[in-house]
C-alpha positions in Angstrom: 0.0 0.0 0.0 1.5 3.3 -1.1 1.7 6.2 1.3 -0.8 8.9 0.6 0.4 12.4 -0.3 0.1 14.9 2.5 -0.8 18.6 2.1 -1.3 21.7 4.3 -4.7 23.3 3.9 -4.9 25.7 6.8 -2.6 28.2 8.6 -3.0 30.1 11.9 -0.5 32.3 13.8 -0.3 34.2 17.0 3.2 35.8 17.2 5.1 38.7 18.7 4.9 40.5 15.3 1.2 39.9 14.7 -2.0 38.0 15.6 -2.7 36.5 12.2 -0.7 34.8 9.4 -0.9 38.0 7.3 0.5 40.2 10.1 3.1 37.6 11.0 4.3 37.2 7.4 4.3 41.0 6.7 6.4 41.6 9.7 8.9 39.0 8.6 9.1 40.3 5.1 9.6 43.8 6.4 12.5 42.7 8.6 10.7 44.1 11.6 12.2 43.5 15.1 9.3 42.6 17.3 11.3 42.1 20.5 11.0 44.5 23.4 10.6 44.8 27.2 8.9 41.8 29.0 5.8 43.0 30.9 4.3 39.7 32.1 6.7 39.6 35.0 9.8 41.4 36.3 12.6 40.4 34.0 15.1 43.0 35.1 17.1 40.6 37.3 18.0 38.5 34.3 20.7 38.9 31.7 18.2 40.4 29.3 14.8 42.0 30.3 13.6 41.8 26.7 11.8 39.1 24.8 9.0 38.5 22.3 5.6 39.1 23.8 2.3 38.7 22.0 0.8 42.1 21.8 -2.8 43.5 21.4 -4.3 40.1 22.2 -7.7 40.0 23.9 -8.1 37.1 26.3 -11.5 35.5 25.5 -11.5 33.7 28.9 -9.6 35.6 31.7 -9.3 32.4 33.8 -7.5 30.5 31.0 -3.8 30.5 30.5 -2.3 32.7 27.8 -0.7 29.5 26.4 -4.1 27.9 25.9 -5.7 31.1 24.6 -2.9 31.5 22.0 -3.2 27.9 20.8 -7.0 28.1 20.5 -6.9 31.4 18.6 -4.4 30.0 16.1 -6.4 26.8 15.8 -9.5 28.9 15.0 -7.6 30.7 12.3 -6.4 27.5 10.7 -9.8 25.9 10.8 -11.3 29.0 9.1 -8.5 29.1 6.5 -9.0 25.4 5.7 -12.8 25.9 5.6 -13.5 22.9 7.7 -17.1 22.3 8.6 -18.4 20.3 11.5 -18.4 17.0 9.5 -14.8 17.5 8.4 -13.8 18.4 11.9 -15.4 15.3 13.4 -12.9 13.2 11.3 -9.9 15.3 12.4 -7.2 14.5 14.9 -5.1 16.9 16.8 -1.4 17.0 17.6 -0.2 19.9 19.7 3.2 20.6 21.2 4.4 22.8 24.1 7.5 23.2 26.2 5.9 24.7 29.3 2.1 24.5 29.1 0.2 27.1 31.1 3.4 27.9 33.1 2.1 31.0 34.8 -0.8 29.0 36.4 1.7 26.5 37.5 3.5 29.3 39.3 0.4 30.3 41.1 -0.3 26.7 42.2 3.2 26.3 43.6 3.3 29.7 45.3 0.1 28.8 47.1 1.5 25.5 48.3 4.6 27.2 49.5 2.5 29.7 51.5 0.5 26.6 52.8 -2.6 28.0 51.3 -5.2 25.9 49.4 -4.5 26.4 45.6 -7.3 26.7 43.1 -7.4 23.3 41.3 -8.2 25.2 38.1 -4.6 26.5 38.1 -3.2 23.0 37.9 -5.7 22.2 35.1 -4.5 25.2 33.1 -0.8 24.2 33.7 -1.6 20.7 32.3 0.3 20.3 29.0 -2.7 18.6 27.4 -5.1 21.4 28.4 -5.1 23.1 25.0 -5.7 19.9 23.1 -8.6 18.9 25.4 -10.2 22.3 25.0 -9.9 22.1 21.2 -11.4 18.6 21.1 -14.4 19.7 23.1 -14.9 23.0 21.3 -14.7 21.6 17.7 -15.8 18.0 18.2 -12.5 16.5 17.1 -13.0 12.7 17.2 -9.7 11.6 15.7 -6.4 10.8 17.7 -5.3 13.4 20.2 -1.7 13.9 21.4 0.5 16.5 23.0 4.2 16.4 22.4 6.9 18.1 24.5 10.2 17.7 22.6 11.9 20.9 23.6 12.5 23.3 20.7 12.0 20.6 18.1 8.3 20.3 19.2 6.6 22.5 16.6 8.1 20.7 13.6 7.7 17.3 15.2 3.9 18.0 15.7 3.5 18.4 12.0 5.5 15.3 11.2 3.5 13.2 13.7 0.2 14.5 12.2 1.4 13.5 8.8 2.3 10.0 10.1 -1.2 9.6 11.6 -2.8 10.5 8.2 -0.3 8.3 6.3 -1.2 5.3 8.6 -4.9 5.9 7.9 -5.7 6.9 11.5 -7.5 10.1 10.5 -8.2 12.0 7.3 -6.8 15.3 8.6 -5.3 16.7 11.7 -4.7 20.1 13.4 -1.1 20.3 14.3 1.3 22.9 15.8 3.0 24.3 18.9 2.4 27.0 21.4 4.0 28.5 24.6 3.7 31.5 26.9 6.4 33.6 28.6 6.3 33.2 32.3 8.7 33.7 35.2 9.1 30.0 36.0 10.0 29.0 32.5 12.1 32.1 31.8 14.2 31.6 34.9 14.9 28.0 33.8 15.9 29.1 30.4 18.1 31.7 31.9 19.9 29.1 33.9 21.0 27.5 30.7 23.1 30.7 30.0 21.8 30.8 26.4 20.3 34.3 26.6 22.1 37.2 24.9 22.8 40.4 26.9 22.0 42.6 23.9 20.0 41.4 20.8 19.7 38.2 18.9 21.9 38.1 15.8 21.9 34.6 14.2 25.0 33.5 12.3 26.7 36.9 13.0 30.3 36.6 14.3 29.4 38.7 17.4 26.3 36.6 18.3 26.0 36.0 22.1 22.8 34.1 22.5 19.1 33.9 21.9 16.0 35.7 23.1 12.8 34.0 24.2 9.3 34.6 23.1 5.8 33.3 23.0 3.0 32.5 20.6 1.3 29.7 18.7 1.6 28.3 15.2 -1.0 25.9 13.8 -1.5 24.1 10.5 -4.2 21.8 9.1 -2.5 18.7 7.7 -4.6 16.6 5.3 -4.4 13.8 2.8 -4.3 15.1 -0.7 -7.3 12.9 -1.6 -9.4 14.4 1.2 -8.3 18.0 0.3 -9.2 17.6 -3.4 -12.5 15.8 -2.5 -13.7 18.8 -0.5 -12.2 21.4 -2.8 -9.8 22.8 -0.3 -7.2 25.4 -1.0 -3.8 23.7 -0.8 -0.9 25.8 0.6 2.0 23.3 0.3 2.8 19.7 0.2 4.6 17.8 3.0 7.1 15.6 1.2 8.9 14.1 4.2 10.1 14.6 7.7 12.4 13.0 10.3 13.0 13.1 14.0 15.9 11.8 16.1 18.0 12.5 19.3 21.7 13.2 19.7 21.8 10.9 22.9 24.6 13.2 24.0 23.8 15.5 27.0 20.9 16.9 28.9 21.5 20.4 27.8 24.8 20.8 25.9 24.8 20.4 22.1 26.7 17.7 20.4 29.4 19.8 18.6 29.9 17.0 16.0 26.4 17.8 14.6 25.9 14.1 13.9 22.3 14.1 15.0 21.4 17.2 12.9 23.2 15.8 9.9 21.2 12.6 10.3 17.8 14.3 10.7 18.3 16.5 7.6 19.3 13.5 5.6 16.4 11.5 7.0 13.9 14.2 6.0 15.3 14.4 2.5 15.3 10.6 2.1 11.7 10.4 3.4 10.8 13.1 0.9 12.5 11.2 -1.9 14.5 14.3 -3.0 18.2 15.0 -3.5 19.9 17.8 -1.6 20.4 19.7 -4.9 16.6 19.8 -5.3 16.3 22.2 -2.3 16.5 26.0 -2.8 15.7 27.3 0.7 16.3 26.5 4.4 14.4 28.0 7.3 17.1 27.5 9.9 16.7 26.9 13.6 19.1 29.8 13.9 19.0 30.6 17.6 21.9 33.1 17.7 23.9 31.1 20.2 27.6 30.6 19.5 27.5 26.8 19.3 24.1 26.2 17.6 24.6 28.4 14.6 28.1 27.0 14.0 26.9 23.4 14.3 23.9 24.0 12.1 26.0 25.7 9.4 28.5 22.7 9.5 25.6 20.3 9.3 24.0 22.0 6.3 27.4 21.9 4.5 27.9 18.3 5.4 24.5 17.3 3.8 24.4 19.7 0.8 28.1 20.0 0.0 28.8 22.7 -2.6 25.1 23.2 -3.1 25.0 24.6 0.5 26.4 27.9 -0.9 23.4 28.2 -3.3 20.8 27.9 -0.6 18.9 31.0 0.6 18.9 30.5 4.4 16.9 32.6 6.9 16.5 32.7 10.7 13.1 34.0 11.7 14.2 34.1 15.4 16.2 37.2 14.5 12.9 39.1 14.4 10.5 37.3 16.7 12.8 35.5 19.1 12.6 31.9 20.1 9.0 31.0 20.7 9.9 27.6 22.2 7.2 25.1 21.4 5.7 27.3 18.8 9.0 28.0 17.0 9.1 25.1 14.6 5.5 25.6 13.5 5.7 29.3 13.0 8.9 28.8 11.0 7.1 26.1 8.9 4.3 28.6 8.2 6.9 31.1 7.1 8.5 28.5 4.9 5.1 27.8 3.3 4.6 31.5 2.7 8.0 31.6 1.0 7.0 28.7 -1.3 3.8 30.6 -2.1 5.2 34.0 -2.7 8.9 33.5 -3.7 10.0 35.8 -0.9 12.6 34.8 1.6 12.5 36.9 4.8 15.8 38.3 6.0 18.0 37.4 9.0 18.2 40.8 10.7 21.0 42.2 13.0 23.5 40.5 10.7 26.5 42.8 10.6 29.8 40.9 10.9 30.4 37.7 8.8 31.7 34.7 10.7 34.2 32.5 8.8 32.6 29.5 10.5 29.1 30.6 9.3 29.9 31.4 5.7 26.6 30.6 3.9 24.0 32.9 2.5 21.7 33.9 5.4 19.8 36.6 3.4 21.2 39.4 5.6 18.9 42.2 6.7 16.7 42.6 3.6 14.1 40.1 2.2 14.9 38.6 -1.2 12.9 37.2 -4.1 13.8 33.6 -5.0 12.3 30.8 -7.1 11.7 28.4 -4.2 10.1 25.1 -5.1 11.4 22.9 -2.3 12.4 24.0 1.2 13.7 22.5 4.4 12.7 23.7 7.9 15.0 22.7 10.8 14.3 22.5 14.5 16.6 21.4 17.3 16.1 21.3 21.1 17.6 21.0 24.5 18.3 17.3 25.3 19.4 16.7 21.7 15.9 16.4 20.1 16.1 17.1 16.3 13.3 17.5 13.7 13.3 18.5 10.1 10.5 18.7 7.4 10.6 19.1 3.7 7.9 21.2 2.1 7.1 21.7 -1.6 5.3 24.4 -3.5 1.9 23.3 -4.5 1.5 23.6 -8.3 -1.6 21.4 -8.7 0.3 18.3 -9.6 
């Protein structure tokens, strides 16, 4: 039995640079820096008090976590974009991904216990990593498989890949997939302990890069079999050709400087897609701006693509919106899909000084028009989790 072709039919985004896919994409193309002072908590004791907060977002339920609210808002956008009616939704699964869940509510619960007060059980329910998926299942009547992943910063890409696998195995016709997270003191302090935060601004692949900046948001896509999409007359945004996941099995937090896991996951995604490295025109890089990550990712790209690596248009969206944790891989996949649709590669901003060890084309500072037919989106995480996905421009074939 041959594997069905898998396509993307819906997109939704809540990000530091906008609360819709159109705003998110316009901000990226304009090279707009969406990072600024963190207001959700006092971040002044940390190395950098700035981050990527979602702005001008109205909470529909004040009792809910921002994480859940971001996820549900992006899901609603993706469902509307895919034009899914109640019957189509009833056959849908859902695969969400988060690094921290409703972390702020977890803080409230722990603080009450420390004070020996009775915490509100609802706080723990909002902290639950599966809360957003449960809320979505109930709200839209999703009767397919339901799963929540937490694979560090590889989560958002992995969610799309897992959804594609569910459809490929015939477990559902379509699935809502993506990642989300909120900025909160408990998670930010933990991330700060990793010493990965820059004291100034995030500048991926630049020689003077000093670290990343963290952010929040949600990215959601509707993943569907091509047969199902065509049968209901859906608009197809892109095709998922292949994906891969693995783990470095190296260290709890430190990256494997050999890049073996990253090389293997990129090769695995290309092999799953049935394409050659030379077929790819664009890479949406993980590009965190940390000294090690950018150097390792560059070396891995060169190891897989060889001389063709120098022909790739590579971008790092995190230079503009920061690292949105569980949402990062999905938001960057959405940006990759928009590049396939429009032929515009967003820039890597704050790129000023070339690094001899990062010597590829990172589309510095200004967006560029390119004929992109196949693209790769990379995501790597703490603990050595790696994920990559190959997306193709939809041309009605």
